[in-house]
N, CA, C and O atoms as CSV, one atom per row, in Angstrom:
chain,resi,resn,atom,element,x,y,z
A,1,MET,N,N,31.032,11.240,-6.311
A,1,MET,CA,C,30.088,12.328,-6.517
A,1,MET,C,C,28.850,12.081,-5.655
A,1,MET,O,O,28.378,10.945,-5.597
A,2,PRO,N,N,28.311,13.088,-4.990
A,2,PRO,CA,C,27.118,12.909,-4.152
A,2,PRO,C,C,25.916,12.461,-4.974
A,2,PRO,O,O,25.820,12.739,-6.169
A,3,MET,N,N,25.007,11.763,-4.308
A,3,MET,CA,C,23.790,11.258,-4.943
A,3,MET,C,C,22.935,12.435,-5.402
A,3,MET,O,O,22.601,13.297,-4.589
A,4,PRO,N,N,22.571,12.495,-6.686
A,4,PRO,CA,C,21.700,13.574,-7.146
A,4,PRO,C,C,20.284,13.391,-6.618
A,4,PRO,O,O,19.879,12.291,-6.240
A,5,CYS,N,N,19.558,14.472,-6.601
A,5,CYS,CA,C,18.177,14.398,-6.135
A,5,CYS,C,C,17.334,13.545,-7.065
A,5,CYS,O,O,17.495,13.579,-8.285
A,6,ASN,N,N,16.443,12.788,-6.472
A,6,ASN,CA,C,15.440,12.044,-7.213
A,6,ASN,C,C,14.306,13.034,-7.449
A,6,ASN,O,O,13.755,13.579,-6.492
A,7,ILE,N,N,13.954,13.273,-8.700
A,7,ILE,CA,C,12.933,14.276,-9.024
A,7,ILE,C,C,11.625,14.021,-8.283
A,7,ILE,O,O,10.887,14.963,-7.992
A,8,ASN,N,N,11.330,12.762,-7.976
A,8,ASN,CA,C,10.065,12.448,-7.311
A,8,ASN,C,C,9.971,12.980,-5.896
A,8,ASN,O,O,8.868,13.195,-5.394
A,9,VAL,N,N,11.103,13.197,-5.239
A,9,VAL,CA,C,11.032,13.615,-3.849
A,9,VAL,C,C,11.764,14.913,-3.570
A,9,VAL,O,O,11.833,15.340,-2.418
A,10,CYS,N,N,12.308,15.547,-4.588
A,10,CYS,CA,C,13.090,16.762,-4.371
A,10,CYS,C,C,12.354,18.039,-4.736
A,10,CYS,O,O,12.932,19.123,-4.657
A,11,ARG,N,N,11.133,17.941,-5.122
A,11,ARG,CA,C,10.399,19.134,-5.527
A,11,ARG,C,C,9.478,19.568,-4.408
A,11,ARG,O,O,8.385,19.031,-4.232
A,12,GLY,N,N,9.945,20.556,-3.652
A,12,GLY,CA,C,9.188,21.034,-2.513
A,12,GLY,C,C,7.822,21.597,-2.839
A,12,GLY,O,O,6.944,21.631,-1.977
A,13,ASP,N,N,7.625,22.045,-4.089
A,13,ASP,CA,C,6.310,22.583,-4.438
A,13,ASP,C,C,5.230,21.515,-4.342
A,13,ASP,O,O,4.048,21.843,-4.235
A,14,GLY,N,N,5.614,20.248,-4.377
A,14,GLY,CA,C,4.658,19.159,-4.222
A,14,GLY,C,C,4.124,19.045,-2.810
A,14,GLY,O,O,3.071,18.445,-2.596
A,15,TRP,N,N,4.833,19.610,-1.837
A,15,TRP,CA,C,4.367,19.543,-0.456
A,15,TRP,C,C,4.244,20.919,0.194
A,15,TRP,O,O,4.213,21.039,1.419
A,16,GLY,N,N,4.175,21.957,-0.643
A,16,GLY,CA,C,3.837,23.273,-0.127
A,16,GLY,C,C,4.995,24.218,0.139
A,16,GLY,O,O,4.793,25.264,0.756
A,17,THR,N,N,6.206,23.886,-0.308
A,17,THR,CA,C,7.325,24.838,-0.214
A,17,THR,C,C,7.762,25.167,-1.634
A,17,THR,O,O,7.049,24.851,-2.586
A,18,SER,N,N,8.917,25.792,-1.790
A,18,SER,CA,C,9.358,26.178,-3.129
A,18,SER,C,C,9.834,24.968,-3.927
A,18,SER,O,O,10.238,23.956,-3.354
A,19,ALA,N,N,9.782,25.080,-5.248
A,19,ALA,CA,C,10.144,23.977,-6.135
A,19,ALA,C,C,11.601,23.561,-5.983
A,19,ALA,O,O,11.934,22.401,-6.223
A,20,ASN,N,N,12.468,24.474,-5.592
A,20,ASN,CA,C,13.886,24.127,-5.464
A,20,ASN,C,C,14.251,23.623,-4.068
A,20,ASN,O,O,15.417,23.330,-3.806
A,21,GLN,N,N,13.276,23.519,-3.176
A,21,GLN,CA,C,13.519,22.975,-1.836
A,21,GLN,C,C,13.494,21.451,-1.906
A,21,GLN,O,O,12.589,20.869,-2.505
A,22,ASN,N,N,14.486,20.803,-1.295
A,22,ASN,CA,C,14.477,19.344,-1.275
A,22,ASN,C,C,14.258,18.853,0.153
A,22,ASN,O,O,13.711,19.585,0.977
A,23,CYS,N,N,14.671,17.645,0.453
A,23,CYS,CA,C,14.386,17.033,1.756
A,23,CYS,C,C,15.240,17.586,2.898
A,23,CYS,O,O,14.987,17.258,4.057
A,24,TYR,N,N,16.228,18.406,2.606
A,24,TYR,CA,C,17.089,18.969,3.647
A,24,TYR,C,C,16.257,19.763,4.653
A,24,TYR,O,O,15.480,20.639,4.273
A,25,LYS,N,N,16.423,19.458,5.915
A,25,LYS,CA,C,15.724,20.090,7.045
A,25,LYS,C,C,14.237,19.743,7.139
A,25,LYS,O,O,13.507,20.384,7.895
A,26,GLU,N,N,13.783,18.758,6.398
A,26,GLU,CA,C,12.387,18.325,6.528
A,26,GLU,C,C,12.279,17.416,7.753
A,26,GLU,O,O,13.031,16.450,7.884
A,27,THR,N,N,11.347,17.728,8.638
A,27,THR,CA,C,11.209,16.969,9.888
A,27,THR,C,C,9.820,16.374,10.094
A,27,THR,O,O,9.590,15.676,11.081
A,28,GLU,N,N,8.909,16.636,9.194
A,28,GLU,CA,C,7.536,16.130,9.320
A,28,GLU,C,C,7.119,15.431,8.036
A,28,GLU,O,O,7.521,15.847,6.949
A,29,PRO,N,N,6.319,14.374,8.144
A,29,PRO,CA,C,5.778,13.760,6.922
A,29,PRO,C,C,4.696,14.646,6.316
A,29,PRO,O,O,4.333,15.674,6.888
A,30,ILE,N,N,4.198,14.253,5.185
A,30,ILE,CA,C,3.079,14.944,4.536
A,30,ILE,C,C,1.806,14.346,5.124
A,30,ILE,O,O,1.648,13.126,5.151
A,31,PHE,N,N,0.910,15.190,5.588
A,31,PHE,CA,C,-0.317,14.715,6.243
A,31,PHE,C,C,-1.549,14.803,5.347
A,31,PHE,O,O,-2.631,14.380,5.756
A,32,GLN,N,N,-1.413,15.336,4.147
A,32,GLN,CA,C,-2.544,15.509,3.234
A,32,GLN,C,C,-3.045,14.153,2.748
A,32,GLN,O,O,-2.323,13.438,2.054
A,33,LYS,N,N,-4.276,13.797,3.108
A,33,LYS,CA,C,-4.851,12.516,2.708
A,33,LYS,C,C,-4.951,12.443,1.182
A,33,LYS,O,O,-5.386,13.393,0.531
A,34,GLY,N,N,-4.545,11.310,0.630
A,34,GLY,CA,C,-4.616,11.119,-0.814
A,34,GLY,C,C,-3.503,11.802,-1.578
A,34,GLY,O,O,-3.598,11.956,-2.796
A,35,TYR,N,N,-2.436,12.221,-0.883
A,35,TYR,CA,C,-1.326,12.931,-1.517
A,35,TYR,C,C,-0.637,12.068,-2.563
A,35,TYR,O,O,-0.383,10.886,-2.335
A,36,TRP,N,N,-0.343,12.652,-3.686
A,36,TRP,CA,C,0.461,12.032,-4.737
A,36,TRP,C,C,1.536,13.023,-5.143
A,36,TRP,O,O,1.240,14.194,-5.380
A,37,GLU,N,N,2.774,12.572,-5.228
A,37,GLU,CA,C,3.857,13.405,-5.742
A,37,GLU,C,C,3.535,13.730,-7.194
A,37,GLU,O,O,3.002,12.890,-7.918
A,38,SER,N,N,3.854,14.936,-7.617
A,38,SER,CA,C,3.468,15.390,-8.953
A,38,SER,C,C,4.070,14.552,-10.079
A,38,SER,O,O,3.476,14.460,-11.153
A,39,GLU,N,N,5.214,13.950,-9.861
A,39,GLU,CA,C,5.865,13.171,-10.909
A,39,GLU,C,C,5.464,11.693,-10.920
A,39,GLU,O,O,5.914,10.944,-11.786
A,40,THR,N,N,4.631,11.267,-9.978
A,40,THR,CA,C,4.228,9.867,-9.914
A,40,THR,C,C,3.305,9.530,-11.081
A,40,THR,O,O,2.412,10.308,-11.418
A,41,ASN,N,N,3.520,8.379,-11.691
A,41,ASN,CA,C,2.685,7.940,-12.787
A,41,ASN,C,C,1.449,7.231,-12.212
A,41,ASN,O,O,1.458,6.019,-11.993
A,42,GLN,N,N,0.406,8.001,-11.978
A,42,GLN,CA,C,-0.814,7.445,-11.402
A,42,GLN,C,C,-1.535,6.521,-12.383
A,42,GLN,O,O,-2.334,5.681,-11.968
A,43,LYS,N,N,-1.262,6.668,-13.670
A,43,LYS,CA,C,-1.901,5.820,-14.672
A,43,LYS,C,C,-1.552,4.347,-14.426
A,43,LYS,O,O,-2.410,3.474,-14.557
A,44,ILE,N,N,-0.298,4.074,-14.072
A,44,ILE,CA,C,0.114,2.697,-13.793
A,44,ILE,C,C,-0.649,2.161,-12.585
A,44,ILE,O,O,-1.111,1.020,-12.593
A,45,THR,N,N,-0.778,2.985,-11.552
A,45,THR,CA,C,-1.512,2.570,-10.357
A,45,THR,C,C,-2.966,2.255,-10.708
A,45,THR,O,O,-3.527,1.280,-10.208
A,46,ARG,N,N,-3.564,3.059,-11.549
A,46,ARG,CA,C,-4.956,2.824,-11.953
A,46,ARG,C,C,-5.092,1.508,-12.726
A,46,ARG,O,O,-6.095,0.808,-12.580
A,47,VAL,N,N,-4.091,1.165,-13.548
A,47,VAL,CA,C,-4.116,-0.102,-14.285
A,47,VAL,C,C,-4.088,-1.267,-13.302
A,47,VAL,O,O,-4.842,-2.229,-13.448
A,48,VAL,N,N,-3.208,-1.175,-12.291
A,48,VAL,CA,C,-3.125,-2.231,-11.281
A,48,VAL,C,C,-4.438,-2.336,-10.511
A,48,VAL,O,O,-4.938,-3.436,-10.278
A,49,GLU,N,N,-4.991,-1.201,-10.120
A,49,GLU,CA,C,-6.271,-1.211,-9.392
A,49,GLU,C,C,-7.374,-1.830,-10.235
A,49,GLU,O,O,-8.217,-2.564,-9.719
A,50,SER,N,N,-7.370,-1.537,-11.528
A,50,SER,CA,C,-8.367,-2.103,-12.427
A,50,SER,C,C,-8.213,-3.626,-12.516
A,50,SER,O,O,-9.202,-4.359,-12.518
A,51,ALA,N,N,-6.962,-4.091,-12.589
A,51,ALA,CA,C,-6.713,-5.538,-12.643
A,51,ALA,C,C,-7.191,-6.212,-11.358
A,51,ALA,O,O,-7.747,-7.310,-11.399
A,52,ILE,N,N,-6.975,-5.559,-10.226
A,52,ILE,CA,C,-7.432,-6.108,-8.943
A,52,ILE,C,C,-8.954,-6.180,-8.913
A,52,ILE,O,O,-9.516,-7.173,-8.452
A,53,GLU,N,N,-9.620,-5.149,-9.394
A,53,GLU,CA,C,-11.086,-5.158,-9.449
A,53,GLU,C,C,-11.591,-6.281,-10.357
A,53,GLU,O,O,-12.596,-6.925,-10.056
A,54,GLU,N,N,-10.894,-6.511,-11.460
A,54,GLU,CA,C,-11.272,-7.607,-12.366
A,54,GLU,C,C,-11.149,-8.956,-11.662
A,54,GLU,O,O,-12.022,-9.813,-11.797
A,55,LEU,N,N,-10.071,-9.141,-10.917
A,55,LEU,CA,C,-9.897,-10.394,-10.167
A,55,LEU,C,C,-10.990,-10.554,-9.117
A,55,LEU,O,O,-11.511,-11.652,-8.918
A,56,LYS,N,N,-11.336,-9.458,-8.445
A,56,LYS,CA,C,-12.406,-9.515,-7.439
A,56,LYS,C,C,-13.737,-9.889,-8.091
A,56,LYS,O,O,-14.530,-10.631,-7.510
A,57,SER,N,N,-13.980,-9.373,-9.300
A,57,SER,CA,C,-15.243,-9.694,-9.979
A,57,SER,C,C,-15.306,-11.174,-10.340
A,57,SER,O,O,-16.389,-11.709,-10.578
A,58,ARG,N,N,-14.157,-11.836,-10.383
A,58,ARG,CA,C,-14.089,-13.282,-10.651
A,58,ARG,C,C,-14.099,-14.098,-9.363
A,58,ARG,O,O,-13.948,-15.320,-9.388
A,59,GLY,N,N,-14.280,-13.406,-8.234
A,59,GLY,CA,C,-14.381,-14.111,-6.962
A,59,GLY,C,C,-13.078,-14.272,-6.205
A,59,GLY,O,O,-13.043,-14.962,-5.187
A,60,LEU,N,N,-12.007,-13.654,-6.675
A,60,LEU,CA,C,-10.722,-13.727,-5.976
A,60,LEU,C,C,-10.550,-12.503,-5.086
A,60,LEU,O,O,-10.712,-11.373,-5.549
A,61,GLU,N,N,-10.229,-12.712,-3.835
A,61,GLU,CA,C,-10.012,-11.601,-2.905
A,61,GLU,C,C,-8.546,-11.181,-2.999
A,61,GLU,O,O,-7.651,-11.940,-2.629
A,62,VAL,N,N,-8.312,-9.985,-3.490
A,62,VAL,CA,C,-6.958,-9.457,-3.666
A,62,VAL,C,C,-6.885,-8.100,-2.982
A,62,VAL,O,O,-7.799,-7.282,-3.091
A,63,GLN,N,N,-5.779,-7.874,-2.275
A,63,GLN,CA,C,-5.555,-6.581,-1.650
A,63,GLN,C,C,-4.210,-6.048,-2.102
A,63,GLN,O,O,-3.300,-6.824,-2.394
A,64,MET,N,N,-4.077,-4.728,-2.163
A,64,MET,CA,C,-2.832,-4.105,-2.571
A,64,MET,C,C,-2.390,-3.110,-1.501
A,64,MET,O,O,-3.184,-2.300,-1.022
A,65,LEU,N,N,-1.125,-3.184,-1.139
A,65,LEU,CA,C,-0.521,-2.187,-0.274
A,65,LEU,C,C,0.338,-1.320,-1.182
A,65,LEU,O,O,1.381,-1.766,-1.661
A,66,ASN,N,N,-0.086,-0.098,-1.420
A,66,ASN,CA,C,0.602,0.786,-2.349
A,66,ASN,C,C,1.780,1.458,-1.638
A,66,ASN,O,O,1.632,2.534,-1.058
A,67,ILE,N,N,2.952,0.810,-1.690
A,67,ILE,CA,C,4.108,1.359,-0.980
A,67,ILE,C,C,4.682,2.585,-1.679
A,67,ILE,O,O,5.410,3.359,-1.059
A,68,THR,N,N,4.368,2.773,-2.950
A,68,THR,CA,C,4.823,3.982,-3.636
A,68,THR,C,C,4.154,5.197,-3.014
A,68,THR,O,O,4.831,6.143,-2.612
A,69,GLN,N,N,2.835,5.175,-2.933
A,69,GLN,CA,C,2.132,6.312,-2.354
A,69,GLN,C,C,2.445,6.432,-0.864
A,69,GLN,O,O,2.622,7.537,-0.352
A,70,LEU,N,N,2.512,5.314,-0.182
A,70,LEU,CA,C,2.832,5.315,1.243
A,70,LEU,C,C,4.171,6.001,1.498
A,70,LEU,O,O,4.303,6.790,2.433
A,71,SER,N,N,5.158,5.698,0.664
A,71,SER,CA,C,6.496,6.272,0.829
A,71,SER,C,C,6.527,7.762,0.509
A,71,SER,O,O,7.283,8.516,1.123
A,72,GLU,N,N,5.716,8.185,-0.441
A,72,GLU,CA,C,5.732,9.591,-0.834
A,72,GLU,C,C,5.319,10.536,0.296
A,72,GLU,O,O,5.667,11.717,0.271
A,73,TYR,N,N,4.597,10.038,1.266
A,73,TYR,CA,C,4.227,10.858,2.418
A,73,TYR,C,C,5.444,11.208,3.280
A,73,TYR,O,O,5.386,12.152,4.067
A,74,ARG,N,N,6.550,10.457,3.143
A,74,ARG,CA,C,7.677,10.567,4.062
A,74,ARG,C,C,8.846,11.385,3.519
A,74,ARG,O,O,9.961,10.874,3.412
A,75,LYS,N,N,8.604,12.629,3.181
A,75,LYS,CA,C,9.675,13.517,2.743
A,75,LYS,C,C,10.697,13.732,3.845
A,75,LYS,O,O,11.816,14.172,3.579
A,76,ASP,N,N,10.329,13.429,5.057
A,76,ASP,CA,C,11.212,13.599,6.213
A,76,ASP,C,C,12.092,12.382,6.483
A,76,ASP,O,O,12.923,12.428,7.390
A,77,ALA,N,N,11.940,11.316,5.742
A,77,ALA,CA,C,12.611,10.057,6.064
A,77,ALA,C,C,13.821,9.757,5.172
A,77,ALA,O,O,14.229,8.603,5.044
A,78,HIS,N,N,14.381,10.782,4.567
A,78,HIS,CA,C,15.557,10.603,3.719
A,78,HIS,C,C,16.829,10.869,4.521
A,78,HIS,O,O,16.798,11.602,5.510
A,79,PRO,N,N,17.941,10.281,4.103
A,79,PRO,CA,C,19.193,10.545,4.810
A,79,PRO,C,C,19.614,12.006,4.729
A,79,PRO,O,O,20.342,12.492,5.594
A,80,SER,N,N,19.165,12.702,3.704
A,80,SER,CA,C,19.518,14.105,3.504
A,80,SER,C,C,21.039,14.239,3.521
A,80,SER,O,O,21.719,13.582,2.733
A,81,ILE,N,N,21.580,15.066,4.393
A,81,ILE,CA,C,23.033,15.246,4.440
A,81,ILE,C,C,23.688,14.296,5.431
A,81,ILE,O,O,24.912,14.276,5.558
A,82,TYR,N,N,22.880,13.509,6.133
A,82,TYR,CA,C,23.380,12.656,7.207
A,82,TYR,C,C,23.638,11.231,6.727
A,82,TYR,O,O,22.995,10.286,7.183
A,83,ARG,N,N,24.555,11.094,5.832
A,83,ARG,CA,C,24.947,9.772,5.349
A,83,ARG,C,C,26.432,9.807,5.014
A,83,ARG,O,O,27.021,10.875,4.845
A,84,LYS,N,N,27.016,8.639,4.923
A,84,LYS,CA,C,28.430,8.557,4.571
A,84,LYS,C,C,28.576,8.931,3.098
A,84,LYS,O,O,27.903,8.363,2.238
A,85,GLN,N,N,29.431,9.862,2.822
A,85,GLN,CA,C,29.672,10.302,1.457
A,85,GLN,C,C,30.792,9.466,0.838
A,85,GLN,O,O,31.804,9.210,1.491
A,86,ARG,N,N,30.622,9.049,-0.391
A,86,ARG,CA,C,31.664,8.275,-1.085
A,86,ARG,C,C,32.830,9.157,-1.495
A,86,ARG,O,O,33.971,8.702,-1.567
A,87,VAL,N,N,32.538,10.409,-1.761
A,87,VAL,CA,C,33.549,11.376,-2.162
A,87,VAL,C,C,33.457,12.542,-1.183
A,87,VAL,O,O,32.364,12.934,-0.774
A,88,ALA,N,N,34.597,13.085,-0.816
A,88,ALA,CA,C,34.609,14.195,0.140
A,88,ALA,C,C,33.760,15.362,-0.372
A,88,ALA,O,O,33.761,15.686,-1.560
A,89,ILE,N,N,33.052,15.968,0.547
A,89,ILE,CA,C,32.214,17.119,0.230
A,89,ILE,C,C,33.128,18.333,0.037
A,89,ILE,O,O,34.055,18.565,0.813
A,90,THR,N,N,32.841,19.094,-1.014
A,90,THR,CA,C,33.646,20.291,-1.273
A,90,THR,C,C,33.222,21.417,-0.335
A,90,THR,O,O,32.158,21.357,0.282
A,91,GLU,N,N,34.063,22.438,-0.236
A,91,GLU,CA,C,33.702,23.592,0.600
A,91,GLU,C,C,32.459,24.285,0.072
A,91,GLU,O,O,31.628,24.747,0.854
A,92,ASP,N,N,32.322,24.365,-1.253
A,92,ASP,CA,C,31.114,24.974,-1.838
A,92,ASP,C,C,29.864,24.188,-1.446
A,92,ASP,O,O,28.831,24.781,-1.136
A,93,GLN,N,N,29.954,22.859,-1.459
A,93,GLN,CA,C,28.816,22.040,-1.060
A,93,GLN,C,C,28.506,22.219,0.420
A,93,GLN,O,O,27.339,22.302,0.803
A,94,LEU,N,N,29.540,22.280,1.255
A,94,LEU,CA,C,29.314,22.482,2.689
A,94,LEU,C,C,28.576,23.784,2.961
A,94,LEU,O,O,27.798,23.873,3.911
A,95,LEU,N,N,28.817,24.794,2.128
A,95,LEU,CA,C,28.112,26.066,2.279
A,95,LEU,C,C,26.666,25.982,1.795
A,95,LEU,O,O,25.841,26.826,2.145
A,96,ASN,N,N,26.360,24.960,0.989
A,96,ASN,CA,C,25.019,24.781,0.445
A,96,ASN,C,C,24.586,23.327,0.628
A,96,ASN,O,O,24.635,22.550,-0.325
A,97,PRO,N,N,24.158,22.939,1.850
A,97,PRO,CA,C,23.813,21.534,2.122
A,97,PRO,C,C,22.762,20.946,1.193
A,97,PRO,O,O,22.764,19.739,0.954
A,98,THR,N,N,21.868,21.770,0.667
A,98,THR,CA,C,20.852,21.220,-0.236
A,98,THR,C,C,21.475,20.659,-1.501
A,98,THR,O,O,20.846,19.856,-2.190
A,99,SER,N,N,22.710,21.069,-1.825
A,99,SER,CA,C,23.363,20.596,-3.046
A,99,SER,C,C,23.808,19.137,-2.947
A,99,SER,O,O,24.045,18.498,-3.972
A,100,TYR,N,N,23.923,18.603,-1.738
A,100,TYR,CA,C,24.340,17.200,-1.613
A,100,TYR,C,C,23.403,16.363,-0.746
A,100,TYR,O,O,23.752,15.251,-0.349
A,101,ALA,N,N,22.234,16.883,-0.454
A,101,ALA,CA,C,21.244,16.117,0.310
A,101,ALA,C,C,20.782,14.913,-0.510
A,101,ALA,O,O,20.470,15.042,-1.694
A,102,ASP,N,N,20.742,13.748,0.125
A,102,ASP,CA,C,20.306,12.521,-0.538
A,102,ASP,C,C,18.802,12.372,-0.356
A,102,ASP,O,O,18.320,11.986,0.709
A,103,CYS,N,N,18.078,12.685,-1.416
A,103,CYS,CA,C,16.621,12.595,-1.390
A,103,CYS,C,C,16.118,11.355,-2.118
A,103,CYS,O,O,14.911,11.167,-2.272
A,104,ALA,N,N,17.034,10.518,-2.561
A,104,ALA,CA,C,16.649,9.363,-3.366
A,104,ALA,C,C,16.497,8.088,-2.554
A,104,ALA,O,O,16.024,7.084,-3.086
A,105,HIS,N,N,16.879,8.095,-1.298
A,105,HIS,CA,C,16.821,6.891,-0.470
A,105,HIS,C,C,16.052,7.176,0.809
A,105,HIS,O,O,15.846,8.330,1.186
A,106,TRP,N,N,15.631,6.102,1.472
A,106,TRP,CA,C,14.997,6.233,2.773
A,106,TRP,C,C,15.934,5.688,3.828
A,106,TRP,O,O,16.701,4.756,3.583
A,107,CYS,N,N,15.859,6.284,5.008
A,107,CYS,CA,C,16.707,5.852,6.113
A,107,CYS,C,C,16.185,4.560,6.726
A,107,CYS,O,O,14.988,4.274,6.680
A,108,LEU,N,N,17.089,3.793,7.294
A,108,LEU,CA,C,16.727,2.620,8.079
A,108,LEU,C,C,17.161,2.872,9.505
A,108,LEU,O,O,18.302,3.303,9.670
A,109,PRO,N,N,16.409,2.661,10.526
A,109,PRO,CA,C,15.020,2.230,10.406
A,109,PRO,C,C,14.148,3.375,9.885
A,109,PRO,O,O,14.435,4.551,10.111
A,110,GLY,N,N,13.130,3.018,9.216
A,110,GLY,CA,C,12.279,4.037,8.628
A,110,GLY,C,C,11.245,3.450,7.713
A,110,GLY,O,O,10.585,2.465,8.044
A,111,VAL,N,N,11.107,4.065,6.552
A,111,VAL,CA,C,10.033,3.730,5.627
A,111,VAL,C,C,9.991,2.250,5.243
A,111,VAL,O,O,8.927,1.642,5.362
A,112,PRO,N,N,11.096,1.632,4.785
A,112,PRO,CA,C,10.988,0.212,4.430
A,112,PRO,C,C,10.592,-0.675,5.608
A,112,PRO,O,O,9.923,-1.691,5.421
A,113,ASP,N,N,10.999,-0.299,6.818
A,113,ASP,CA,C,10.598,-1.072,7.992
A,113,ASP,C,C,9.088,-1.019,8.184
A,113,ASP,O,O,8.476,-2.007,8.592
A,114,ALA,N,N,8.492,0.119,7.895
A,114,ALA,CA,C,7.041,0.259,8.042
A,114,ALA,C,C,6.319,-0.686,7.086
A,114,ALA,O,O,5.306,-1.282,7.453
A,115,TRP,N,N,6.836,-0.830,5.851
A,115,TRP,CA,C,6.207,-1.749,4.902
A,115,TRP,C,C,6.185,-3.147,5.472
A,115,TRP,O,O,5.193,-3.863,5.334
A,116,ASN,N,N,7.275,-3.543,6.113
A,116,ASN,CA,C,7.393,-4.905,6.640
A,116,ASN,C,C,6.560,-5.140,7.893
A,116,ASN,O,O,6.370,-6.287,8.297
A,117,GLU,N,N,6.070,-4.096,8.504
A,117,GLU,CA,C,5.244,-4.254,9.700
A,117,GLU,C,C,3.751,-4.124,9.412
A,117,GLU,O,O,2.931,-4.731,10.101
A,118,ILE,N,N,3.398,-3.342,8.406
A,118,ILE,CA,C,1.989,-3.114,8.099
A,118,ILE,C,C,1.294,-4.393,7.656
A,118,ILE,O,O,0.222,-4.726,8.161
A,119,LEU,N,N,1.897,-5.110,6.715
A,119,LEU,CA,C,1.239,-6.294,6.167
A,119,LEU,C,C,0.985,-7.373,7.211
A,119,LEU,O,O,-0.154,-7.825,7.330
A,120,PRO,N,N,2.005,-7.818,7.989
A,120,PRO,CA,C,1.710,-8.856,8.984
A,120,PRO,C,C,0.740,-8.383,10.066
A,120,PRO,O,O,-0.058,-9.172,10.571
A,121,THR,N,N,0.806,-7.110,10.422
A,121,THR,CA,C,-0.106,-6.574,11.434
A,121,THR,C,C,-1.537,-6.606,10.914
A,121,THR,O,O,-2.465,-6.971,11.636
A,122,ASP,N,N,-1.703,-6.223,9.661
A,122,ASP,CA,C,-3.030,-6.234,9.049
A,122,ASP,C,C,-3.572,-7.661,8.976
A,122,ASP,O,O,-4.742,-7.897,9.279
A,123,LYS,N,N,-2.733,-8.604,8.577
A,123,LYS,CA,C,-3.170,-9.997,8.461
A,123,LYS,C,C,-3.457,-10.593,9.841
A,123,LYS,O,O,-4.402,-11.368,9.989
A,124,ALA,N,N,-2.658,-10.244,10.849
A,124,ALA,CA,C,-2.912,-10.731,12.211
A,124,ALA,C,C,-4.254,-10.217,12.714
A,124,ALA,O,O,-4.983,-10.935,13.398
A,125,SER,N,N,-4.577,-8.978,12.377
A,125,SER,CA,C,-5.855,-8.389,12.769
A,125,SER,C,C,-7.011,-9.150,12.112
A,125,SER,O,O,-8.024,-9.425,12.755
A,126,GLU,N,N,-6.853,-9.485,10.835
A,126,GLU,CA,C,-7.892,-10.244,10.135
A,126,GLU,C,C,-8.061,-11.630,10.740
A,126,GLU,O,O,-9.180,-12.130,10.855
A,127,MET,N,N,-6.946,-12.252,11.128
A,127,MET,CA,C,-7.024,-13.579,11.745
A,127,MET,C,C,-7.765,-13.502,13.069
A,127,MET,O,O,-8.576,-14.375,13.381
A,128,ALA,N,N,-7.491,-12.455,13.855
A,128,ALA,CA,C,-8.145,-12.292,15.152
A,128,ALA,C,C,-9.646,-12.080,14.976
A,128,ALA,O,O,-10.443,-12.510,15.810
A,129,ASP,N,N,-10.026,-11.412,13.881
A,129,ASP,CA,C,-11.441,-11.171,13.598
A,129,ASP,C,C,-12.108,-12.365,12.919
A,129,ASP,O,O,-13.324,-12.377,12.727
A,130,GLY,N,N,-11.311,-13.363,12.559
A,130,GLY,CA,C,-11.853,-14.530,11.862
A,130,GLY,C,C,-12.104,-14.289,10.394
A,130,GLY,O,O,-12.821,-15.061,9.757
A,131,ASN,N,N,-11.522,-13.218,9.832
A,131,ASN,CA,C,-11.762,-12.877,8.433
A,131,ASN,C,C,-10.720,-13.422,7.464
A,131,ASN,O,O,-10.943,-13.418,6.254
A,132,LEU,N,N,-9.585,-13.893,7.980
A,132,LEU,CA,C,-8.527,-14.363,7.097
A,132,LEU,C,C,-8.695,-15.854,6.859
A,132,LEU,O,O,-8.694,-16.647,7.802
A,133,LYS,N,N,-8.837,-16.225,5.617
A,133,LYS,CA,C,-9.012,-17.625,5.250
A,133,LYS,C,C,-7.712,-18.136,4.643
A,133,LYS,O,O,-7.190,-17.533,3.705
A,134,ALA,N,N,-7.195,-19.216,5.154
A,134,ALA,CA,C,-5.987,-19.822,4.602
A,134,ALA,C,C,-6.353,-20.645,3.378
A,134,ALA,O,O,-7.352,-21.363,3.375
A,135,THR,N,N,-5.533,-20.534,2.335
A,135,THR,CA,C,-5.728,-21.322,1.141
A,135,THR,C,C,-4.645,-22.365,1.065
A,135,THR,O,O,-3.464,-22.021,1.088
A,136,PRO,N,N,-5.008,-23.641,0.975
A,136,PRO,CA,C,-3.982,-24.698,0.873
A,136,PRO,C,C,-3.096,-24.457,-0.351
A,136,PRO,O,O,-3.579,-24.050,-1.407
A,137,VAL,N,N,-1.800,-24.712,-0.198
A,137,VAL,CA,C,-0.844,-24.473,-1.264
A,137,VAL,C,C,-1.213,-25.235,-2.531
A,137,VAL,O,O,-1.075,-24.698,-3.630
A,138,ASN,N,N,-1.680,-26.482,-2.399
A,138,ASN,CA,C,-2.010,-27.252,-3.590
A,138,ASN,C,C,-3.159,-26.648,-4.386
A,138,ASN,O,O,-3.303,-26.947,-5.572
A,139,LYS,N,N,-3.971,-25.813,-3.771
A,139,LYS,CA,C,-5.066,-25.153,-4.490
A,139,LYS,C,C,-4.585,-23.918,-5.228
A,139,LYS,O,O,-5.277,-23.421,-6.116
A,140,LEU,N,N,-3.381,-23.403,-4.865
A,140,LEU,CA,C,-2.853,-22.236,-5.515
A,140,LEU,C,C,-2.162,-22.592,-6.831
A,140,LEU,O,O,-1.946,-21.722,-7.674
A,141,MET,N,N,-1.817,-23.857,-7.007
A,141,MET,CA,C,-1.057,-24.279,-8.201
A,141,MET,C,C,-1.943,-24.814,-9.278
A,141,MET,O,O,-1.458,-25.207,-10.339
């Protein structure tokens, strides 16, 4: 059976199209600064941010890369209909590609690759600026 839509990324009304539009034929990311998918639990993110602020108030420098929000910008980065199907697509589905578009995963190369490049690039930049301080492992334990 084809992968069902993930509610978090299949609701086009979250990015300015109709609610029943999914990732099929999407070719551009979302450019709206501060965008949050309507189904995202922002309360959890706020709890994490609050915990980070508490750690900072104790003198610990902590940074967070929010890959949930980062990924939500990429409605265009799903396999959509372009993936190997485990079960043959029916003729009815072929007539309606949105019925079997995979909106629950990201393509590789793509979104997960970006996560793996942002962090080291950011840290390399801090090292070049002299802002990154190494902490000896024995001090972390």
